[in-house]
Every structure is written in C-alpha cells, then in structure tokens.
N, C-alpha and C positions, 0 to 999 in steps of 0.2 A: 178734028173731033167728030165722032159719028153719033148722031142723035136718033138714028133709026131704031124703032122698036125691035127687039129680038123676039122671034117666034120660038116659044118653048119646044124643045124636042121631046115628044111623047115617050121615047125610049129612055131618055135620061130621067124623066119624071117617074116612069115605071120602076127603073132600077133604084132610084133614091127612095121611093115608097117601100119597095121590097126590103131595102137595107134598114129603113126605119122600123118596119114591122119586126124584122129579125132582131134588131137591137132591143126592141121592147120585150120580145119573148125571152131573150137572153137575160135581160135585167130581172124579169119575173122569175126565171129559173134561179138566178143568183139569190134573189130575195127569199125564195122558198128554201134554198140550201142553207142560208143564214138562219132562218127560223128553225130549221132542223138542228143545226149546231147549238143554238141557244137552248132549245128544248132538251137536248142531250146534256148540256152543262147544268141546267136546272135539275134534271133528274139525278145527276151525279151529286150535286150539292145536297139534295133531299136525302139521298142514301147516306152521305157522310154524316148529316145531322142525326139521322135515325140511328146510325151506329154509335155515335157519341152518347145519345140518350140511353140506348140499351146498355152501353158500358157503364154509364153512371148508375143505372138501375141495378146492375149486377154487383157493383161495389157496395151498394147500400145494405 
C-alpha cells in the first residue's frame, strides 16, 4: 500500500476546470433554450384561447 501524498498535476486541474466551466455554460444555454420553448408554447396557448373567445363572440 502506498501512503505517499500525491502532488496534483496542474495541467489536469486546468483541464478539469475548463471542462467544468464549459459544462456550466452548456447547461445555461440549455436552460435558456428551454425557457424559449416554454415561452413559445405559452404564446401558442394564448393565441388558441384568444381564437376560441373570438369564435364564441362571433356566434353570439
């Protein structure tokens, strides 16, 4: 068994940190894309409700 302390490799740390930052940015991008999809769905639902209300008014 080897109980010696390992000296961290700065290049590995740098690469892991860069990967972590990239992952965070990708997650942020995904979250923004999801918000856009939700906003589009909400807009479509409002348009559908508006059309139903207008059809009901025209029948009256």
